[in-house]
C-alpha positions in Angstrom: 21.3 -1.6 21.8 23.3 1.4 22.3 25.3 0.9 19.0 22.1 0.8 17.1 20.8 3.9 18.7 24.0 5.7 17.9 23.8 4.6 14.3 20.2 5.7 14.1 21.1 9.1 15.6 24.0 9.5 13.2 21.8 8.6 10.3 19.2 11.2 11.4 21.9 13.9 11.8 23.3 13.1 8.4 19.9 13.4 6.9 19.3 16.7 8.7 22.6 18.1 7.4 21.8 17.0 3.9 18.5 18.6 4.0 20.0 21.9 5.4 22.5 21.8 2.6 19.8 21.3 0.0 17.8 24.1 1.3 20.8 26.4 1.5 21.6 25.6 -2.1 17.9 26.2 -3.0 18.0 29.6 -1.4 21.2 30.6 -2.8 19.9 29.7 -6.3 16.8 31.7 -5.6 19.1 34.7 -4.6 21.0 34.5 -7.9 18.1 34.0 -10.3 15.8 36.5 -11.8 12.3 35.3 -11.1 10.7 36.6 -14.2 13.2 35.4 -16.9 14.9 32.6 -14.9 18.2 33.9 -16.1 20.9 34.8 -13.6 20.6 38.2 -12.0 22.9 41.2 -11.4 24.4 39.8 -8.4 25.3 36.6 -10.1 26.6 38.5 -13.1 29.0 40.6 -11.0 30.3 37.4 -9.3 30.8 35.6 -12.6 32.5 38.7 -14.1 34.9 38.7 -11.2 35.5 35.0 -11.5 36.1 35.2 -15.2 38.6 38.0 -14.9 40.6 36.2 -12.2 40.4 32.6 -13.6 41.3 33.5 -17.2 44.1 35.9 -16.8 46.7 33.4 -18.1 44.9 32.6 -21.4 45.5 34.5 -24.7 41.8 34.7 -25.3 39.5 37.7 -25.4 36.6 38.3 -23.1 33.5 40.0 -24.5 31.4 42.0 -22.2 28.0 42.9 -23.8 25.1 45.0 -22.5 21.8 44.5 -24.4 18.8 46.8 -24.1 15.3 46.4 -25.7 14.6 49.2 -27.9 11.7 51.4 -26.9 10.6 49.0 -24.2 8.8 51.8 -22.2 6.7 52.5 -25.2 6.0 48.7 -25.5 4.8 48.5 -21.9 2.7 51.6 -22.3 1.0 50.3 -25.5 0.7 46.5 -24.8 0.5 46.5 -21.0 2.9 45.3 -18.4 1.8 41.7 -18.6 2.8 41.7 -22.3 6.1 43.4 -21.3 6.8 40.5 -18.9 6.0 38.1 -21.6 8.4 39.8 -23.9 11.2 39.7 -21.3 10.5 36.0 -20.7 10.8 35.2 -24.4 14.1 37.1 -24.6 15.2 35.1 -21.5 14.4 31.9 -23.4 16.5 33.0 -26.3 19.5 33.8 -24.1 19.1 30.6 -22.2 19.6 28.7 -25.5 22.6 30.8 -26.2 24.2 29.6 -22.9 24.0 26.0 -24.2 24.6 26.5 -27.9 27.2 29.3 -27.9 28.6 29.2 -24.4 27.4 32.7 -23.7 26.7 33.6 -20.1 23.7 35.9 -19.7 21.9 37.6 -16.9 19.2 40.2 -16.5 20.8 43.2 -14.7 17.9 45.6 -14.7 14.5 46.3 -16.2 15.0 45.6 -19.9 18.7 45.4 -19.7 20.8 42.2 -20.1 24.5 41.5 -19.8 26.4 38.8 -21.6 29.9 37.4 -21.2 31.7 35.1 -23.5 35.3 34.2 -24.6 36.7 34.5 -28.2 40.0 33.2 -29.5 40.1 36.1 -31.9 38.8 39.5 -31.1 37.2 40.0 -34.6 34.9 36.9 -34.0 33.0 38.9 -31.5 30.9 40.7 -34.1 29.9 37.6 -35.8 28.5 36.0 -32.6 26.9 39.3 -31.5 25.1 39.4 -35.0 23.9 35.8 -34.3 22.6 36.8 -31.0 20.8 39.8 -32.4 19.4 37.6 -35.3 17.9 35.1 -32.8 16.0 37.9 -31.1 14.9 39.5 -34.4 13.6 36.0 -35.4 11.1 36.1 -32.5 9.1 38.7 -34.7 7.4 40.0 -31.6 5.2 42.9 -32.9 6.1 46.4 -31.5 3.8 49.0 -33.1 5.4 51.9 -31.0 8.9 51.2 -32.0 10.5 53.9 -34.1 13.0 51.5 -35.7 10.9 48.5 -36.7 7.5 46.9 -36.5 8.9 44.2 -34.2 11.0 44.1 -31.0 14.6 44.9 -31.6 17.7 45.3 -29.4 20.7 47.5 -29.1 23.9 45.9 -28.0 27.1 47.5 -26.8 30.3 45.4 -26.5 33.6 45.8 -25.1 36.4 43.3 -25.8 39.4 42.9 -23.5 42.4 40.7 -23.7 42.3 38.2 -20.8 44.6 39.4 -18.1 44.9 43.0 -19.4 42.6 44.4 -16.8 40.5 43.2 -13.8 38.7 46.5 -13.1 35.1 45.4 -13.4 33.8 49.0 -13.2 36.0 50.2 -16.1 35.3 47.2 -18.4 31.6 47.5 -17.7 31.5 51.2 -18.4 33.1 50.7 -21.6 30.5 48.3 -22.7 27.8 50.6 -21.4 29.4 53.5 -23.4 29.2 51.3 -26.6 25.6 50.6 -25.8 25.0 54.3 -25.4 26.5 54.9 -28.9 24.3 52.1 -30.3 21.2 53.8 -28.9 22.5 57.3 -30.0 23.2 56.1 -33.6 19.6 55.0 -34.1 19.3 51.8 -32.0 18.6 48.3 -33.4 22.4 47.8 -33.9 25.6 46.4 -32.3 28.5 48.8 -31.4 31.9 47.3 -30.5 34.3 49.1 -28.5 37.4 47.0 -28.7 
């Protein structure tokens, strides 16, 4: 009957629409995920950063913006090879993924050996404690790095800027402050955390 045909057509249209939606979500996911580490990528980081700044303007919390860099990673790649370099990045990605669940720290790979992290603190002075925990988890991997000038294992330098929620929504300015803190951590000898509050 005509009614049954129409119902059948509607059902098929609905299935097609659902399938298209699934595919769209799949491709969107792919476009926001870093293939190698399975962390979010730079694009997603910038979107999340914007969202954090606009959504949390009314709270009295602090937003921590961290940039983390693997120390002497070029030397690691040159010595152990790019496949080992990729494995190292994957292991770091796994650590950062557990932080997302355990400590509510958002993390993304934003470039070669560079990662960005975002998290909230009720008190600004809690940031260092959490940053030390993050760094410790990476130190605990004990990945050998014979060509490092600061340790026999893989280490990271971390630069952090802390801003009061609602104080600024200038992404570039806030990111540059975290980047400057990272520059100071590297300049001061690497394998350390520098906080620019």
